[in-house]
Phi, psi and omega in degrees: 000322180294331179279323184295318185299312177299326178294316179296320178296317180297319179295320179294319177299317179297316181297314180296326178291319179295320185282325190229355186070313184262348187298323179296316179296318179297321179295319177300318178296320182294333179299330180296344179267353188295320179298318178296318179296319180296330181284335184284337180200149176266357180287116185297321180294319178297317180299312182294318179297317181293320178298318177296318180296320178297317178298314181298318179297312180297321181295316180294320177299316180294313185295317189258343182243323186265314185296315184306311178292327177292322181297328179297332176291337178266005178081024179231148180229148179281142168285159190296148177285327178231172186302124180219126182052039177067023176235137180207159173284138175296322180227124184293345175298334176304317180285319181298329180266010176062033181259021188240031183255135181220168172290150181305322181297322179289323178296315180296318179296320181292319175299318180298316180293318180299318179295319180293321177299319181291328177291319182283326181229083185309133181096349181284135176237135181273123179263121176263154180247233182282143174240257178213170172284166184286336188230156166069107173297134181095350178286120189289142171254093184294142004264017184288153179271332191233357182279068187227015184216009180079005184260358184239148179209135174259144181227145181285151171292167171262152184221165173248135179284117182293336181286325183253341183075011184252160174297143179223157174263000178278163180228155180293334179254132181291341178253357178086346181247157167098345175245106193260155170269094190294152176294142177273172177302130180091348178270155179296123181258084183294324181299319178291319180297320180290323179296317179299327180281355177101006181271081186295333186283347188303319180247019186301320183297328179292342180275335185251341178274127180303135185258000187300330184278353184299325183293345182272357185226150171238133179303125180270093185293325183294308182290324180292321176298317178299319179302311181297315182293326178292320176293321179298331181282347178282123184300328185282345181278126184258320182222150174225133178249132172206154184298139183306322181293332177282327174301315180291314183298319183277349179070037181272129187244356184301141179287349179283345181278121184235164171269130187280346179092158183287345180288340179273204173242166185295148183240043170252024172232355179197167176251135176249127176235151180208155178290000000 
């Protein structure tokens, strides 16, 4: 038992670090309070609840008060927790897990595009997905291959609500990934081509993300095309990833639009932009 507990702690620290970057360190700090908590009561349930509460408190303090100013020393800034300048996280867990950090130039470019989208399509709000962790170039943001330096950002597509027939800021997927705008007959089917080559992970998210909500939405080609072109017009943006069949369908011609390769995952459920 004495051997098992340190192993479990080490595994938990590793898991929290992989998921949030700072969670493992915060958990180690919270352990220093465990002896004091054990002394306050012999009730095991009280002890476990209090230890969890202390960790959550320390984690929230670190995430929202300590990490943002420290991250700026590393050249990264958090994207907003709530709607700001017509930009918001699609899922607030992105912020809670510290996956919303970018370089200042990318943040400014994204704000500029979000504001322009709202001017052209009043009421439109740009939903961002994963960016990077706050610290250390090269630190992986799982499961992404390249979101490790604050220079990359994923953004949700725009959609039309099938129930009202109107533009909406909602998306069929609660995480923004996994519900794809599939290639039509005659369009290039990259997902199938990558699967044939043995890249099983390319469409993996479509297998695990529930698809039931897809029928309630229609891909908004007009606003999504505008979104891509507005990012392409930003001088600081170097590359944009979107699935080849959507590039053709939308008639996007910018040289900044590239194919991300079969080693990544499909990009017909989101737009990837990078410095």
